[in-house]
C-alpha positions in Angstrom: 93.7 98.4 96.6 90.9 98.6 99.2 91.4 97.5 102.7 90.6 97.9 106.4 92.8 99.0 109.3 93.0 95.9 111.7 94.9 97.8 114.3 96.9 101.0 114.7 99.2 102.3 117.5 99.6 106.1 117.4 102.4 105.9 120.0 104.4 103.6 117.9 103.3 105.1 114.5 102.4 101.8 112.8 99.6 99.3 112.3 98.2 96.5 110.3 96.0 96.6 107.3 94.0 93.7 105.7 92.4 93.2 102.4 91.0 90.0 100.7 93.2 90.8 97.7 96.5 90.4 99.8 97.5 86.9 101.0 98.4 88.2 104.4 98.3 91.1 106.8 100.1 94.3 105.7 102.4 96.2 108.0 102.0 100.0 107.7 104.0 103.0 108.9 102.7 106.5 109.4 105.4 107.7 106.9 103.4 105.8 104.2 100.4 107.8 104.9 99.2 110.5 102.4 97.9 113.5 104.4 96.3 116.6 103.0 98.4 119.0 105.0 102.3 119.0 104.9 103.5 118.1 108.5 100.0 116.7 109.6 100.2 113.8 112.0 99.1 110.7 110.1 96.9 108.4 112.2 94.3 105.7 111.4 91.5 104.1 113.5 90.9 100.3 113.7 88.0 99.4 111.4 88.7 102.4 109.0 88.6 101.9 105.3 91.8 102.8 103.4 93.3 102.5 99.8 96.9 101.3 99.7 99.6 99.9 97.6 101.9 97.2 99.0 105.1 95.3 98.4 106.5 91.9 99.6 108.9 92.8 102.3 109.6 91.3 105.8 108.7 94.0 108.5 108.2 93.2 112.2 107.1 89.6 111.5 104.8 90.6 108.6 105.4 89.5 105.0 103.9 92.6 103.4 104.5 96.3 103.8 102.3 99.2 102.7 104.3 101.6 100.4 101.3 104.2 100.3 98.2 104.5 102.3 95.3 107.0 102.0 91.7 107.5 102.9 89.1 107.0 100.2 88.5 110.4 98.6 92.0 111.7 99.3 93.9 112.6 96.2 96.5 109.9 95.2 100.0 111.1 95.4 101.8 111.4 92.0 104.8 108.9 91.8 106.8 111.5 90.0 106.9 113.8 93.0 108.6 111.3 95.2 105.6 110.5 97.4 104.4 106.9 97.5 104.5 104.6 94.5 107.6 102.7 94.3 108.4 99.1 93.7 106.1 96.1 94.3 102.6 95.2 93.5 99.6 97.3 94.3 96.3 98.3 93.0 94.6 101.5 91.9 91.3 102.8 93.4 89.5 101.3 90.3 90.7 97.8 91.3 93.3 97.7 88.4 96.7 96.4 89.3 99.8 98.7 88.6 103.4 99.1 89.4 105.7 102.1 88.9 109.4 102.6 88.9 111.5 105.7 88.3 114.9 105.3 87.0 117.6 108.0 86.6 120.9 107.2 84.9 124.1 109.0 85.7 125.3 110.9 82.5 128.9 109.5 82.9 
């Protein structure tokens, strides 16, 4: 889903995203950011365009939480590799909606 960074606090490591496709503001944490380099500091600037997936979840007074955030043009993380994805609603870069879930059963 396409959105914009409304605010970001590097010191706290979180900020707020907005999109006309989400019924409210979306809380985002730096750990949800997809970066190109492992260990790279994830930071955003107010007004910056982003792509993100989100879920309904109460977080610091916000009703929605970003589960994956990336800059346009950055490769999307593969949900099979444990990065991003997850439960909830979200949108692909092409505007199509998608959800993903990974279930592993114990062989016992």
